[in-house]
C-alpha positions as CSV (number, residue, x, y, z in Angstrom):
1,X,189.9,151.5,-4.6
2,X,191.3,152.1,-7.6
3,X,194.8,150.4,-8.2
4,X,195.7,152.8,-10.7
5,X,196.9,156.1,-8.5
6,X,200.4,157.8,-7.9
7,X,200.9,156.9,-4.5
8,X,204.1,155.0,-3.2
9,X,203.9,152.6,-0.4
10,X,206.8,152.1,2.0
11,X,206.7,149.0,4.5
12,X,210.1,147.5,5.7
13,X,212.8,147.3,3.1
14,X,210.2,147.6,0.2
15,X,208.6,150.0,-1.8
16,X,205.4,149.5,-3.6
17,X,204.7,151.9,-6.9
18,X,201.1,151.5,-8.0
19,X,201.6,153.9,-10.9
20,X,204.6,152.2,-12.4
21,X,203.1,148.6,-11.2
22,X,206.5,147.9,-9.5
23,X,207.9,146.4,-6.0
24,X,211.5,147.3,-5.3
25,X,213.6,145.8,-2.2
26,X,216.2,148.4,-1.1
27,X,215.8,149.9,-4.9
28,X,216.2,146.4,-6.3
29,X,213.2,145.2,-8.6
30,X,211.4,142.3,-7.3
31,X,209.9,140.0,-9.9
32,X,205.8,139.8,-9.6
33,X,203.0,138.9,-11.7
34,X,199.9,141.2,-12.8
35,X,197.4,139.2,-10.6
36,X,200.0,139.0,-7.5
37,X,200.6,142.9,-7.9
38,X,197.0,143.4,-7.7
39,X,196.7,141.4,-4.5
40,X,199.5,143.0,-2.5
41,X,198.3,146.5,-3.5
42,X,194.7,145.6,-2.2
43,X,196.1,144.3,1.3
44,X,199.0,147.1,1.6
45,X,195.8,149.6,1.2
46,X,193.7,147.9,3.7
47,X,196.6,147.3,6.0
48,X,195.8,146.0,9.4
49,X,192.1,145.1,8.1
50,X,191.5,141.4,7.9
51,X,190.6,141.0,3.9
52,X,188.4,138.4,3.2
53,X,188.9,136.2,0.5
54,X,185.7,137.0,-1.0
55,X,186.6,140.8,-0.8
56,X,190.0,140.1,-2.6
57,X,188.5,138.0,-5.6
58,X,186.1,140.7,-6.4
59,X,188.7,143.3,-5.8
60,X,191.3,141.6,-8.4
61,X,189.1,139.5,-10.5
62,X,185.9,141.8,-10.8
63,X,182.9,140.5,-13.1
64,X,184.6,137.0,-13.2
65,X,184.2,134.0,-11.7
66,X,187.5,132.5,-10.4
67,X,188.2,129.7,-7.8
68,X,189.5,130.2,-4.6
69,X,192.8,128.3,-5.6
70,X,193.6,131.1,-7.9
71,X,193.8,133.5,-5.1
72,X,195.8,130.9,-3.0
73,X,198.5,130.7,-5.4
74,X,198.6,134.5,-5.5
75,X,199.3,134.5,-2.1
76,X,201.8,131.9,-2.2
77,X,203.7,133.9,-5.1
78,X,203.9,137.0,-3.0
79,X,205.0,135.6,-0.2
80,X,207.9,133.5,-2.0
81,X,208.7,137.2,-3.6
82,X,208.7,138.7,0.0
83,X,211.1,135.8,1.2
84,X,212.3,136.3,4.8
85,X,209.3,138.9,5.2
86,X,206.6,136.6,4.1
87,X,205.0,136.9,7.3
88,X,204.0,140.3,6.3
89,X,200.9,138.5,5.1
90,X,199.4,136.7,7.5
91,X,196.4,134.1,7.2
92,X,193.2,134.5,9.2
93,X,192.0,131.1,9.2
94,X,188.3,130.6,8.4
95,X,188.3,134.6,7.1
96,X,191.0,135.9,4.7
97,X,194.4,137.5,5.1
98,X,195.9,140.7,6.8
99,X,198.9,142.7,5.7
100,X,200.6,143.2,9.2
101,X,203.6,145.5,8.7
102,X,203.2,149.3,9.1
103,X,202.5,151.2,6.0
104,X,203.7,154.6,5.1
105,X,202.1,156.3,1.9
106,X,203.3,159.4,-0.2
107,X,202.3,160.8,-3.1
108,X,205.3,160.6,-6.0
109,X,206.4,163.6,-7.1
110,X,207.7,162.9,-10.7
111,X,204.6,160.6,-11.4
112,X,203.5,161.6,-14.9
113,X,200.2,162.2,-16.1
114,X,198.0,159.0,-16.8
115,X,197.7,160.2,-20.4
116,X,199.9,161.6,-22.7
117,X,198.6,163.3,-25.6
118,X,201.6,163.3,-27.8
119,X,205.3,161.9,-26.9
120,X,207.1,159.0,-28.3
121,X,204.8,155.8,-28.8
122,X,203.0,155.0,-25.7
123,X,201.4,151.9,-24.6
124,X,199.0,151.6,-21.9
125,X,196.8,148.9,-20.6
126,X,192.9,149.6,-20.4
127,X,190.9,147.0,-18.7
128,X,187.1,146.5,-20.1
129,X,184.3,145.9,-17.9
130,X,185.0,141.9,-19.1
131,X,188.7,142.3,-18.1
132,X,190.1,141.3,-21.2
133,X,193.4,143.0,-21.5
134,X,193.9,145.2,-24.8
135,X,197.3,147.2,-25.5
136,X,196.7,150.2,-27.5
137,X,198.7,153.3,-28.7
138,X,197.8,156.9,-27.1
139,X,197.3,159.3,-29.8
140,X,200.4,160.9,-31.6
141,X,201.6,162.8,-35.0
142,X,202.8,160.8,-37.4
143,X,206.2,161.7,-38.4
144,X,206.2,164.4,-41.8
145,X,207.7,162.1,-44.1
146,X,205.0,159.6,-43.7
147,X,202.3,161.9,-44.8
148,X,204.4,163.0,-47.9
149,X,205.5,159.2,-48.8
150,X,202.4,157.1,-49.9
151,X,204.3,153.9,-49.5
152,X,205.1,154.6,-45.9
153,X,201.9,155.9,-45.0
154,X,200.5,152.4,-46.6
155,X,203.0,150.5,-44.5
156,X,202.1,152.4,-41.0
157,X,198.3,151.4,-41.9
158,X,199.3,148.1,-42.5
159,X,201.3,147.7,-39.5
160,X,198.4,149.3,-37.3
161,X,195.8,146.7,-38.6
162,X,198.5,143.8,-37.8
163,X,198.9,145.3,-34.3
164,X,195.2,145.1,-33.7
165,X,194.8,141.8,-34.9
166,X,197.4,140.8,-32.8
167,X,196.0,142.7,-29.7
168,X,192.4,141.1,-30.5
169,X,193.8,137.5,-30.6
170,X,195.8,138.0,-27.5
171,X,192.7,139.6,-25.8
172,X,190.8,136.6,-26.6
173,X,193.1,133.9,-25.9
174,X,193.4,135.9,-22.2
175,X,189.7,135.5,-22.0
176,X,189.7,132.1,-23.2
177,X,192.2,130.8,-20.6
178,X,190.9,132.9,-17.7
179,X,187.3,131.2,-18.4
180,X,188.4,127.8,-18.8
181,X,188.0,124.8,-16.7
182,X,190.2,124.8,-13.7
183,X,193.3,122.7,-13.7
184,X,192.2,119.2,-13.4
185,X,194.1,117.7,-9.8
186,X,195.9,114.3,-11.2
187,X,196.8,111.6,-9.0
188,X,199.5,109.7,-10.4
189,X,201.9,106.7,-9.8
190,X,205.6,106.8,-10.7
191,X,206.7,103.1,-11.8
192,X,210.4,102.3,-11.2
193,X,212.8,103.5,-14.3
194,X,213.7,100.6,-16.9
195,X,217.2,101.1,-17.0
196,X,219.2,99.4,-19.7
197,X,222.4,101.6,-19.3
198,X,223.9,98.9,-17.2
199,X,225.1,101.7,-14.5
200,X,223.1,100.9,-11.3
201,X,223.6,104.2,-10.1
202,X,220.2,105.4,-12.2
203,X,218.2,102.5,-10.4
204,X,217.3,104.8,-7.4
205,X,218.0,108.7,-8.3
206,X,215.8,108.9,-11.6
207,X,212.4,107.7,-10.0
208,X,212.9,109.9,-6.9
209,X,214.2,112.8,-8.8
210,X,211.1,112.8,-11.0
211,X,208.8,112.5,-7.9
212,X,210.7,115.7,-6.6
213,X,210.1,117.4,-10.1
214,X,206.0,116.3,-9.6
215,X,205.6,117.2,-6.2
216,X,206.6,120.6,-6.5
217,X,203.0,121.2,-8.5
218,X,199.7,121.9,-6.6
219,X,198.0,119.6,-8.8
220,X,199.8,116.6,-8.9
221,X,199.6,114.0,-6.2
222,X,202.2,111.5,-6.4
223,X,201.7,108.1,-4.5
224,X,203.9,107.9,-1.7
225,X,206.8,105.1,-1.7
226,X,204.9,104.2,2.0
227,X,201.5,103.7,0.4
228,X,202.7,101.8,-2.2
229,X,204.6,99.3,0.0
230,X,201.0,99.0,1.8
231,X,199.4,98.4,-1.4
232,X,201.9,95.9,-2.6
233,X,201.3,93.8,0.9
234,X,197.7,93.8,0.3
235,X,198.3,92.3,-3.4
236,X,200.2,89.5,-1.6
237,X,203.8,90.7,-2.6
238,X,206.7,91.9,-0.7
239,X,206.7,95.6,0.3
240,X,210.1,96.1,-1.7
241,X,208.8,94.6,-4.7
242,X,210.1,96.1,-8.0
243,X,207.4,98.3,-9.7
244,X,207.5,97.2,-12.8
245,X,204.8,98.6,-15.3
246,X,202.4,95.7,-14.9
247,X,203.1,95.9,-10.9
248,X,202.7,99.8,-10.9
249,X,199.2,99.6,-13.2
250,X,197.8,97.2,-10.8
251,X,198.9,99.6,-8.1
252,X,197.3,102.3,-10.0
253,X,194.0,100.6,-10.4
254,X,193.9,99.5,-6.8
255,X,194.4,103.0,-5.4
256,X,191.9,104.5,-7.8
257,X,194.7,106.6,-9.3
258,X,194.2,108.1,-12.9
259,X,197.6,108.5,-14.3
260,X,200.7,105.8,-14.5
261,X,204.2,107.4,-15.6
262,X,206.8,105.1,-16.7
263,X,210.2,106.3,-17.3
264,X,213.5,104.7,-19.1
265,X,216.8,105.5,-19.7
266,X,219.2,103.8,-22.5
267,X,222.8,104.2,-23.9
268,X,222.8,105.7,-27.6
269,X,226.6,105.3,-28.1
270,X,228.2,107.3,-25.7
271,X,224.9,109.3,-25.0
272,X,221.5,108.5,-23.2
273,X,217.9,108.7,-24.2
274,X,215.6,109.3,-21.6
275,X,211.9,108.7,-22.2
276,X,208.8,109.3,-19.8
277,X,205.3,108.3,-20.7
278,X,202.0,108.9,-18.9
279,X,199.0,106.5,-19.5
280,X,195.7,106.4,-18.4
281,X,195.6,103.5,-15.5
282,X,192.1,102.0,-16.4
283,X,192.5,101.7,-20.3
284,X,196.5,102.3,-21.2
285,X,196.0,105.2,-23.4
286,X,198.8,107.4,-23.7
287,X,197.9,111.0,-22.3
288,X,201.6,112.5,-22.7
289,X,204.9,111.7,-23.3
290,X,208.5,113.2,-24.0
291,X,212.0,112.1,-24.5
292,X,215.4,113.7,-24.3
293,X,218.8,112.6,-25.6
294,X,221.5,113.4,-23.2
295,X,225.3,113.6,-23.8
296,X,227.0,113.1,-20.8
297,X,225.7,111.5,-17.3
298,X,225.8,114.9,-15.4
299,X,223.4,116.2,-17.8
300,X,220.5,113.4,-17.0
301,X,219.1,115.2,-14.0
302,X,218.7,118.6,-16.0
303,X,216.8,116.7,-18.7
304,X,214.6,114.8,-16.6
305,X,213.5,118.3,-15.3
306,X,212.8,119.3,-18.7
307,X,210.8,116.0,-19.7
308,X,209.0,115.9,-16.6
309,X,207.9,120.1,-17.2
310,X,206.7,118.8,-20.8
311,X,204.5,115.8,-19.2
312,X,203.2,118.2,-16.7
313,X,202.1,120.5,-19.4
314,X,200.6,117.4,-21.3
315,X,198.7,116.6,-18.1
316,X,196.7,120.0,-18.0
317,X,198.9,122.5,-15.9
318,X,199.0,125.7,-17.1
319,X,202.4,127.2,-18.3
320,X,202.1,129.6,-15.6
321,X,201.7,127.1,-12.8
322,X,204.8,125.0,-14.4
323,X,207.1,128.2,-14.4
324,X,205.8,129.3,-10.9
325,X,206.6,125.7,-9.6
326,X,209.6,124.5,-11.3
327,X,213.1,124.1,-9.6
328,X,215.9,122.2,-11.1
329,X,216.4,118.5,-9.1
330,X,219.9,119.7,-8.9
331,X,219.1,122.8,-7.2
332,X,216.3,121.5,-5.3
333,X,218.1,118.6,-3.8
334,X,221.9,118.2,-5.1
335,X,223.8,118.0,-8.0
336,X,225.6,114.9,-7.0
337,X,224.3,111.8,-8.4
338,X,225.8,109.8,-5.7
339,X,224.5,112.0,-2.9
340,X,221.0,111.7,-4.4
341,X,221.6,107.9,-4.6
342,X,222.3,107.3,-1.1
343,X,219.8,109.7,0.0
344,X,217.2,107.9,-2.1
345,X,218.2,104.6,-0.5
346,X,217.6,106.0,2.9
347,X,214.2,106.9,2.0
348,X,213.2,103.6,0.5
349,X,214.8,101.8,3.3
350,X,212.6,103.8,5.8
351,X,209.2,103.8,3.5
352,X,209.7,100.5,1.8
353,X,211.4,98.0,4.2
354,X,210.2,99.7,7.4
355,X,213.7,100.5,8.7
356,X,214.1,102.5,12.0
357,X,215.4,105.9,12.2
358,X,218.7,104.6,13.5
359,X,219.0,102.5,10.5
360,X,218.2,105.2,8.0
361,X,220.5,108.0,9.8
362,X,223.8,106.6,8.3
363,X,222.3,107.0,4.8
364,X,221.4,110.7,5.1
365,X,224.7,111.3,7.2
366,X,226.5,110.0,4.0
367,X,224.3,112.1,1.4
368,X,225.5,115.2,3.6
369,X,229.2,114.1,3.4
370,X,229.0,113.8,-0.5
371,X,227.2,117.0,-0.8
372,X,227.4,119.6,2.2
373,X,225.0,121.8,0.0
374,X,222.1,119.2,0.3
375,X,219.2,120.7,2.1
376,X,216.9,117.8,2.0
377,X,219.8,115.7,3.4
378,X,220.2,117.8,6.4
379,X,216.4,118.0,7.0
380,X,216.5,114.1,7.1
381,X,219.3,113.7,9.5
382,X,217.5,116.6,11.6
383,X,214.3,114.4,11.6
384,X,215.7,111.0,12.5
385,X,217.3,112.6,15.3
386,X,214.4,114.3,16.4
387,X,212.4,111.2,16.3
388,X,215.0,109.3,18.3
389,X,214.0,112.1,21.1
390,X,218.1,113.6,20.3
391,X,216.6,117.0,20.0
392,X,220.0,118.9,20.8
393,X,221.7,116.6,17.9
394,X,218.9,117.6,15.6
395,X,219.1,121.4,16.1
396,X,222.4,122.2,14.0
397,X,221.0,120.0,10.9
398,X,217.7,121.8,11.1
399,X,219.9,124.9,11.3
400,X,221.8,124.2,8.3
401,X,218.6,122.9,6.1
402,X,217.3,126.2,6.9
403,X,220.1,128.1,5.7
404,X,219.9,126.3,2.9
405,X,216.3,126.5,1.8
406,X,216.5,129.2,-0.3
407,X,217.5,127.0,-3.5
408,X,214.8,124.3,-2.7
409,X,211.4,123.6,-4.2
410,X,208.7,125.6,-2.9
411,X,207.3,122.3,-1.1
412,X,210.3,121.6,0.2
413,X,211.3,125.1,1.5
414,X,207.9,125.3,3.3
415,X,208.7,121.5,5.0
416,X,212.0,123.1,6.2
417,X,210.9,126.3,7.6
418,X,208.2,124.7,9.5
419,X,210.2,122.3,10.9
420,X,212.8,124.5,11.6
421,X,210.6,127.0,13.6
422,X,208.4,124.1,15.5
423,X,210.8,121.4,16.1
424,X,214.2,123.1,16.4
425,X,213.6,126.7,17.7
426,X,210.4,125.8,19.4
427,X,208.7,128.7,18.1
428,X,205.6,126.7,17.6
429,X,203.3,129.8,16.6
430,X,205.7,130.8,13.7
431,X,206.0,127.2,13.0
432,X,202.3,126.9,12.8
433,X,202.0,130.1,10.4
434,X,204.5,127.9,8.0
435,X,202.4,125.1,8.1
436,X,199.3,127.1,7.2
437,X,201.1,128.6,4.3
438,X,202.2,125.1,3.5
439,X,198.4,123.9,3.2
440,X,197.3,127.0,1.5
441,X,199.8,126.4,-1.4
442,X,199.1,122.8,-1.2
443,X,195.6,122.8,-0.5
444,X,195.2,118.9,-1.2
445,X,198.3,118.0,0.9
446,X,197.8,116.0,4.0
447,X,201.2,116.4,5.7
448,X,200.8,119.8,6.8
449,X,197.5,119.4,8.5
450,X,198.9,116.4,10.7
451,X,201.7,118.7,11.6
452,X,199.6,121.2,12.6
453,X,197.2,118.8,14.8
454,X,200.5,117.5,16.1
455,X,201.8,121.0,17.1
456,X,198.4,122.2,18.3
457,X,198.7,119.6,20.7
458,X,202.0,120.2,22.2
459,X,200.3,123.5,22.8
460,X,197.3,122.0,24.6
461,X,195.1,123.5,21.9
462,X,193.1,120.3,21.7
463,X,190.3,121.2,19.8
464,X,192.0,122.9,17.0
465,X,194.3,119.7,16.8
466,X,191.2,117.5,16.4
467,X,189.7,120.0,13.5
468,X,193.2,119.6,11.6
469,X,193.5,116.0,12.4
470,X,190.3,115.4,11.0
471,X,191.2,117.7,7.9
472,X,194.4,115.1,7.6
473,X,192.6,112.0,7.5
474,X,190.1,113.2,5.0
475,X,193.0,114.1,2.8
476,X,194.8,110.6,3.6
477,X,192.7,107.8,4.7
478,X,195.4,105.4,4.0
479,X,198.5,106.3,6.2
480,X,198.7,104.8,9.9
481,X,199.9,108.0,11.6
482,X,197.5,110.0,10.8
483,X,195.2,107.8,12.7
484,X,198.0,108.0,15.4
485,X,197.6,111.6,15.8
486,X,194.0,112.0,15.2
487,X,193.0,109.5,18.0
488,X,195.9,111.3,20.3
489,X,193.7,114.8,19.7
490,X,190.7,113.2,20.3
491,X,192.2,111.7,23.8
492,X,193.7,114.9,24.9
493,X,190.0,116.6,24.0
494,X,188.7,114.1,26.5
495,X,186.5,112.3,23.5
496,X,187.8,108.6,24.7
497,X,185.1,107.2,22.5
498,X,186.1,109.2,19.4
499,X,189.6,108.0,20.0
500,X,188.5,104.4,20.3
501,X,186.3,104.8,17.3
502,X,189.3,105.9,15.3
503,X,191.5,103.0,16.8
504,X,188.9,100.4,15.7
505,X,188.8,102.0,11.9
506,X,192.5,101.9,11.9
507,X,192.3,98.2,12.8
508,X,189.8,97.5,10.0
509,X,191.9,99.3,7.5
510,X,195.0,97.6,8.8
511,X,196.4,101.0,9.7
512,X,197.4,100.4,13.2
513,X,200.6,101.7,14.9
514,X,202.4,101.3,18.0
515,X,201.7,105.2,18.8
516,X,197.8,104.3,18.4
517,X,198.6,101.5,20.7
518,X,200.0,103.5,23.4
519,X,196.9,106.1,23.2
520,X,194.4,103.3,23.7
521,X,196.5,102.0,26.5
522,X,196.3,105.4,28.4
523,X,192.7,105.6,28.1
524,X,191.9,101.9,29.1
525,X,194.2,102.7,32.0
526,X,191.9,105.5,33.1
527,X,188.9,103.9,32.5
528,X,190.2,100.6,34.2
529,X,189.2,98.3,31.3
530,X,190.7,95.3,32.0
531,X,190.0,93.9,28.8
532,X,191.3,96.5,26.6
533,X,194.6,96.9,28.9
534,X,195.3,93.3,28.4
535,X,195.2,93.4,24.8
536,X,196.9,96.4,24.3
537,X,199.7,95.3,27.1
538,X,200.1,92.0,25.2
539,X,201.1,93.6,22.1
540,X,203.4,96.1,23.8
541,X,204.9,92.7,25.2
542,X,205.7,91.7,21.6
543,X,208.0,94.8,21.1
544,X,210.1,94.1,24.1
545,X,212.9,96.4,23.1
546,X,210.8,99.2,22.5
547,X,211.9,102.0,25.1
548,X,209.0,104.1,24.3
549,X,206.3,101.5,25.1
550,X,208.2,100.6,28.2
551,X,208.2,104.2,29.8
552,X,204.6,104.7,28.7
553,X,203.6,101.4,30.7
554,X,206.4,102.6,33.7
555,X,204.0,105.9,33.8
556,X,200.7,103.8,34.1
557,X,201.9,102.1,37.0
558,X,203.3,105.4,38.8
559,X,200.1,106.8,38.2
560,X,198.4,103.9,40.4
561,X,201.1,104.3,42.9
562,X,202.5,100.8,41.9
563,X,206.0,102.1,42.4
564,X,208.2,99.0,42.5
565,X,206.5,98.2,38.9
566,X,207.1,101.3,37.8
567,X,210.9,101.5,38.7
568,X,211.4,98.1,37.1
569,X,209.8,99.1,34.1
570,X,211.9,102.9,34.1
571,X,215.0,100.6,34.6
572,X,214.5,98.5,31.7
573,X,213.4,101.4,29.4
574,X,216.9,103.3,30.4
575,X,218.8,100.5,29.8
576,X,217.7,100.1,25.9
577,X,218.1,103.8,25.2
578,X,221.5,103.7,26.8
579,X,222.5,100.8,24.8
580,X,221.0,102.4,21.8
581,X,223.2,105.3,22.7
582,X,220.2,107.7,22.8
583,X,221.5,109.7,25.7
584,X,219.2,112.6,25.6
585,X,216.1,109.8,25.9
586,X,217.7,108.1,28.8
587,X,218.0,111.0,30.4
588,X,214.1,112.2,30.2
589,X,213.6,108.4,31.4
590,X,215.6,109.2,34.8
591,X,213.6,112.5,34.8
592,X,210.1,111.2,34.9
593,X,211.3,108.3,37.2
594,X,212.6,110.8,39.5
595,X,209.3,113.1,39.0
596,X,207.2,109.7,40.1
597,X,209.5,109.3,43.1
598,X,209.0,112.7,44.5
599,X,205.5,112.5,43.6
600,X,205.5,109.1,46.2
601,X,207.3,111.2,48.8
602,X,210.3,109.4,48.1
603,X,212.6,112.5,48.1
604,X,216.0,110.8,48.8
605,X,215.3,108.1,46.0
606,X,214.4,111.0,43.5
607,X,217.7,112.8,44.1
608,X,219.6,109.4,43.5
609,X,218.0,109.0,40.5
610,X,218.5,112.6,39.2
611,X,222.4,112.2,40.0
612,X,222.5,109.7,37.5
613,X,221.5,112.1,34.7
614,X,224.5,112.3,32.3
615,X,223.8,115.7,30.3
616,X,221.2,117.9,32.5
617,X,220.2,120.5,29.8
618,X,219.4,124.1,31.4
619,X,216.6,124.5,29.6
620,X,214.5,121.6,31.1
621,X,211.2,123.0,33.1
622,X,210.6,119.4,34.0
623,X,214.2,119.6,35.8
624,X,213.8,122.9,37.4
625,X,210.3,122.0,38.8
626,X,211.6,119.0,40.2
627,X,214.7,120.4,41.9
628,X,212.7,123.2,43.5
629,X,210.3,120.5,44.6
630,X,213.1,118.6,46.2
631,X,214.6,122.0,48.3
632,X,216.6,123.6,45.6
633,X,216.1,127.0,46.5
634,X,218.3,128.1,43.5
635,X,217.0,126.1,40.9
636,X,214.5,128.7,39.8
637,X,217.1,131.3,39.6
638,X,219.3,129.3,37.9
639,X,217.0,128.4,35.0
640,X,215.8,132.4,34.6
641,X,219.8,133.5,34.4
642,X,220.4,130.9,31.7
643,X,217.1,131.5,29.6
644,X,215.3,134.6,30.5
645,X,218.6,136.6,29.0
646,X,218.0,134.8,25.5
647,X,216.0,136.5,23.2
648,X,214.1,133.5,22.6
649,X,211.2,133.3,20.4
650,X,210.3,129.7,21.7
651,X,206.5,129.6,22.6
652,X,206.5,127.3,25.4
653,X,209.5,129.1,27.1
654,X,208.1,132.4,26.9
655,X,204.9,132.0,27.7
656,X,204.9,128.7,30.1
657,X,208.3,127.7,31.6
658,X,209.8,131.4,32.6
659,X,206.4,132.4,34.0
660,X,206.7,128.9,36.2
661,X,210.1,130.0,37.1
662,X,209.0,133.5,38.2
663,X,206.2,131.9,40.2
664,X,208.4,129.5,42.1
665,X,210.7,132.4,43.2
666,X,207.9,134.3,44.4
667,X,206.5,131.4,46.6
668,X,210.2,130.9,48.0
669,X,209.8,134.9,48.8
670,X,206.4,134.2,50.7
671,X,204.8,136.2,47.8
672,X,202.0,134.0,46.8
673,X,199.8,136.3,45.0
674,X,203.0,137.7,43.0
675,X,203.2,133.8,42.0
676,X,199.3,133.7,40.5
677,X,200.1,137.1,38.7
678,X,203.6,135.7,37.4
679,X,201.4,132.8,35.9
680,X,199.0,134.7,34.1
681,X,200.9,134.6,30.9
682,X,200.7,130.7,31.2
683,X,197.0,130.9,30.7
684,X,196.6,130.4,27.0
685,X,198.8,127.2,27.3
686,X,198.1,126.2,30.4
687,X,196.6,122.5,29.7
688,X,199.7,121.4,28.1
689,X,200.1,119.6,30.9
690,X,198.8,119.7,34.9
691,X,202.1,121.6,36.2
692,X,200.7,125.0,35.6
693,X,197.0,124.5,37.4
694,X,198.7,122.5,40.4
695,X,201.1,125.2,40.5
696,X,198.5,127.9,40.6
697,X,196.4,125.9,43.1
698,X,199.5,125.5,45.6
699,X,200.0,129.1,45.7
700,X,196.5,130.0,46.2
701,X,196.7,127.4,49.0
702,X,199.6,129.6,50.4
703,X,197.5,132.6,50.2
704,X,195.1,130.9,52.2
705,X,192.5,131.2,49.3
706,X,191.1,127.9,49.1
707,X,188.4,128.5,46.9
708,X,190.4,129.2,43.8
709,X,192.7,126.2,44.5
710,X,189.3,124.3,44.5
711,X,188.7,125.3,40.9
712,X,192.4,124.7,39.8
713,X,192.5,121.3,41.2
714,X,189.4,120.5,39.5
715,X,190.3,121.9,36.1
716,X,192.8,119.2,36.3
717,X,190.6,116.5,37.2
718,X,188.1,117.8,34.6
719,X,190.6,117.2,31.8
720,X,191.8,113.5,32.2
721,X,192.7,113.6,28.5
722,X,195.7,115.6,28.8
723,X,197.8,113.0,30.8
724,X,195.7,110.2,33.0
725,X,198.7,108.0,33.5
726,X,200.6,111.3,35.2
727,X,200.9,110.7,39.1
728,X,199.6,114.5,39.1
729,X,196.3,113.1,38.3
730,X,195.3,111.0,40.9
731,X,196.9,113.3,43.4
732,X,194.8,116.4,42.2
733,X,192.1,114.5,44.5
734,X,194.2,114.8,47.4
735,X,195.1,118.4,46.8
736,X,191.3,119.0,46.2
737,X,190.6,117.0,49.6
738,X,193.1,119.2,51.5
739,X,191.1,122.5,49.9
740,X,188.4,121.4,51.0
741,X,189.2,120.9,54.6
742,X,190.4,124.4,54.7
743,X,187.2,125.6,53.7
744,X,185.4,123.4,56.4
745,X,183.7,121.1,53.9
746,X,184.6,118.0,55.4
747,X,182.0,115.8,53.4
748,X,183.4,117.0,50.2
749,X,186.9,116.3,51.5
750,X,186.2,112.7,52.6
751,X,184.8,112.1,49.3
752,X,187.9,113.1,47.3
753,X,190.3,111.2,50.1
754,X,188.1,108.3,49.1
755,X,188.6,108.9,45.4
756,X,192.3,109.1,45.7
757,X,192.6,105.9,47.8
758,X,190.2,103.9,45.5
759,X,192.6,105.1,42.6
760,X,195.3,103.7,44.5
761,X,193.9,100.4,46.0
762,X,196.9,98.6,44.5
763,X,199.4,100.9,45.1
764,X,202.5,100.0,47.0
765,X,201.3,100.1,50.9
766,X,204.5,102.2,52.0
767,X,204.3,105.0,49.7
768,X,204.9,108.1,52.4
769,X,202.0,110.2,50.5
770,X,199.8,107.2,50.4
771,X,200.3,107.0,54.1
772,X,199.9,110.7,55.0
773,X,196.4,110.6,53.1
774,X,194.9,107.6,55.2
775,X,196.1,109.6,58.3
776,X,194.6,112.7,57.5
777,X,191.4,111.1,56.4
778,X,191.2,109.1,59.8
779,X,191.8,112.5,61.8
780,X,188.4,114.1,59.9
781,X,186.5,111.2,61.8
782,X,183.0,110.0,60.5
């Protein structure tokens, strides 16, 4: 379809005027590049359809070879232009894009003819078959005085020749740029700035500011501080060794990077001289360089922006790309040098010296105090709280970062928005859309793929998590966290051998992390691999003050029916969490302990444990289910009253938690089939844990439909990777046995009873549920 027509397309607050090639939002023009405009027009015209990437490339760049990256960049520009309506353009993974908003097309009543024979000078663009754009004048009459004055006539002729030559040159240059080799991807190492000013404030901020400038580019990959620290350790140096030019060059060579960036700042009287040089890591040959004289300290950051842009161009990045991905550091982060210094120190503590969140948190909080408009400092505080499992404390900081995200760089904006939706709003589906946009805009970034994997795990989409985790490892084999997340994805997808293979690969590459150890411990516990259990337990014992690892060991003990061991470990974990002022984490430990006690049949003990909760959260699905299990008939109703009224887009709340509460109410009213219907929305995410299949099975049993109940219990047992160290997993054998009894299949029932008793062979002998199981098996006879 021709892009030159007289239609105007309305969607939401926008008007797309194809003849004038203008996009407006509520009457205000939205700046848009030529190619971005054509991509948008094609998508709008085909609204609702999935437009493949190949179709878009052919429509916008016909008869030309263009890399897919160009299309990705135009899509990113469009989404940036659409602002808070960027979701109008949806990515269909593996296929292309879809314009999702309703579009209304009208004919422009005042559209002029496409060609005018005579009027004022009219310039219009004609696109030839080779797509070289040539600007030319439409025909018109020369002024009468020109035809009578030979001098004027000669000037007009000369001007026409000059205009023609300029347009031919412009067309040739356009053709050359369009067909030149794609941007070279540069992998760089940034050394510490050489600071001879005597002002120690520059020691941290300049390097971090330069990294922020460079990281905006989709064509430059900066070696992270964490990877630098790992490389320094392999060199036999301390992880916080100063990165002088000589040390940085060795780091550059060891990590197979191409470019070393070395900067410096010195005093020239009352002014400053800022320099930056890019050299080839292997040869030392200069590739690019720039310098700037700065009159005052407050102007240093803006001067650094300019120097960085010159070097980006010198490294081969196009002017268009530099212009598209350039937000001044003072805008992207903070105009306060002290706030940036404190923030940079906090980051350095985290990645270079291995400090925990509890130690870096005060630095990021101080940065926020120094500059209340510092968006990335807010998200750093939020992330620290989130990693400490203090989710309610993280929420206001995520919100503030989101409110300020309009002023940051494109990559930081994507980071903030993705984490805001996924971690704060619990809208994991929208968070995944933001992560997908991030990986499209920065296709060589491994971070979004890792977060996609983590969020897919959260939703129970384990195969998708594996694919994303594999992509993250492909892009970043040097980070321990990548191995941990991928191993967990494999484990949840019941690919235990692959998880163990990744664990061994991490060990071989010295990329082993404690979260990976927890995953391997879970697998070893399920497989009863005593050698692996001993190895992982010994490792955990070397971290006696880690409440997370203690909770994991407590869960494993509970799944084996070892109540006394489980309670002892839960109590140790709880005491550590309380000592560290992690109230939310401490409450979660108590909740898990109470769930185990209820599963064992110790109802009074479970109620007593719940009584120790300091801040019961009204949106806790686990607390609601447990209270209902313990006989609180109003638990589900209260949960619905608090959460149903909210116009919440939280993915699991809408699709799983609220349906589970409705199902509980239906069961309480002796309407088990209504409960099964109520659980239907949870089917997509039913394996986030075992509670949905178990709840559905129990409803079927109440409805005297043993066959479907058997299928639900088998679903649990067929997916041990979801959480094999949950007591619900071995108890599924018991539920299955009781369902078989209902059908009269006593042989299968005996087999399941025996499987349960075998799993709990080391269980505490006085557990009520264990005694009941033995009694039921005995009544079946032989």
